[in-house]
C-alpha positions in Angstrom: 25.9 36.0 99.5 27.9 33.5 100.9 31.6 34.4 101.3 32.6 31.5 99.1 30.6 32.9 96.6 32.3 36.4 97.3 35.8 34.8 97.3 35.0 33.6 94.0 34.3 36.3 92.4 37.0 38.7 93.2 39.4 37.1 90.3 36.8 37.2 88.0 35.7 40.7 88.4 39.5 41.4 88.0 39.5 39.7 85.0 41.8 36.7 86.5 44.7 39.0 87.2 44.7 38.5 90.7 45.2 34.4 90.0 48.7 35.5 88.5 50.3 37.5 91.2 49.8 40.5 93.9 47.3 42.9 92.3 46.2 44.0 95.4 46.3 47.6 94.1 43.9 47.2 91.5 40.7 45.4 94.1 41.9 48.7 96.2 41.2 50.7 93.0 38.1 49.3 92.7 36.8 49.6 95.6 37.5 53.2 96.0 36.0 54.0 93.1 33.1 51.8 93.4 32.3 54.0 97.0 33.0 57.4 95.5 30.5 56.9 92.8 27.9 56.0 95.5 28.5 59.0 97.0 28.7 60.6 93.9 25.3 59.4 93.4 24.4 60.5 97.1 25.2 63.7 96.3 23.3 64.4 93.3 20.2 63.0 94.8 20.6 64.4 97.7 21.5 67.7 96.8 19.3 68.3 93.3 16.7 66.1 92.9 15.6 66.2 96.7 11.8 67.4 96.9 13.9 70.5 99.7 16.1 70.9 96.8 13.5 71.4 94.2 11.0 73.5 96.1 14.2 76.0 96.9 15.2 76.2 93.6 11.4 76.9 93.1 12.0 79.6 95.5 8.6 77.7 97.3 8.6 78.2 101.3 10.1 75.2 103.0 7.6 73.8 104.3 
């Protein structure tokens, strides 16, 4: 993705609010919430859907 397209997509992602004022807070909240979502998805995969986690729940040996 080119930096020009990334810069032009920010006002669209914030529904044009970044054009009318300084809404850095909205951008920070958006980035933090996306990062937390990815961490949550990774934790869900790691502790629930990973093969080792499944075998622990079933009582199988780790090998």
